[in-house]
C-alpha positions in Angstrom: 51.4 -42.9 -24.1 49.9 -42.5 -20.7 51.6 -39.1 -20.2 49.9 -37.7 -23.3 46.5 -39.0 -22.2 46.9 -37.7 -18.6 48.4 -34.4 -19.9 45.4 -33.9 -22.2 43.0 -34.8 -19.4 44.6 -32.4 -17.0 44.5 -29.5 -19.5 40.8 -30.3 -20.2 39.9 -30.4 -16.5 41.8 -27.2 -15.7 40.9 -25.0 -18.6 38.2 -26.4 -20.9 35.7 -27.9 -18.4 35.4 -24.8 -16.1 34.9 -22.5 -19.1 32.4 -24.9 -20.6 30.4 -25.1 -17.3 30.4 -21.3 -16.8 29.2 -20.7 -20.3 26.5 -23.2 -19.9 25.1 -21.6 -16.8 25.4 -18.1 -18.1 23.2 -19.0 -21.0 20.8 -20.7 -18.7 20.6 -17.5 -16.5 20.0 -15.3 -19.5 17.1 -17.4 -20.8 15.6 -17.6 -17.3 15.5 -13.8 -17.1 13.1 -13.6 -20.0 9.4 -14.2 -19.6 7.9 -16.9 -21.7 5.0 -16.2 -23.9 2.7 -18.1 -21.5 4.0 -16.0 -18.5 3.4 -12.8 -20.5 -0.1 -13.9 -21.3 -0.8 -14.7 -17.7 0.6 -11.3 -16.5 -1.6 -9.5 -19.1 -4.7 -11.3 -17.8 -3.8 -10.5 -14.2 -3.2 -6.8 -15.2 -6.7 -6.7 -16.8 -8.4 -8.4 -13.8 -6.8 -6.1 -11.2 -9.1 -3.1 -11.7 -12.2 -5.4 -11.5 -11.0 -6.9 -8.3 -10.2 -3.5 -6.8 -13.8 -2.4 -7.7 -15.3 -5.4 -6.0 -13.2 -4.8 -2.9 -14.3 -1.2 -2.7 -17.9 -2.3 -3.1 -17.6 -4.8 -0.3 -16.0 -2.3 2.0 -18.8 0.2 1.3 -21.4 -2.5 2.1 -19.6 -3.5 5.3 -19.2 0.2 6.3 -23.0 0.6 5.9 -24.0 -2.6 7.7 -21.3 -3.0 10.3 -19.4 0.3 10.9 -17.0 -1.2 13.4 -15.8 -4.1 11.2 -12.4 -2.5 10.6 -11.6 -2.5 14.3 -12.3 -6.2 14.5 -9.7 -7.1 11.9 
């Protein structure tokens, strides 16, 4: 009776459990590679905001160039 129980347990631990664990984490890794809808929305917003930020930075640099020509050397 105990031999059958331990034999089944050993087969499970050697063959079934590792395959089960590997399959579990493979599916986790695959789902982690895909962006969620919320992440895609945030990425789209950032993509839309980037040109505005670049324009603001360029404007600030022009103002600083006019008012303090040596500001780039101080940084």
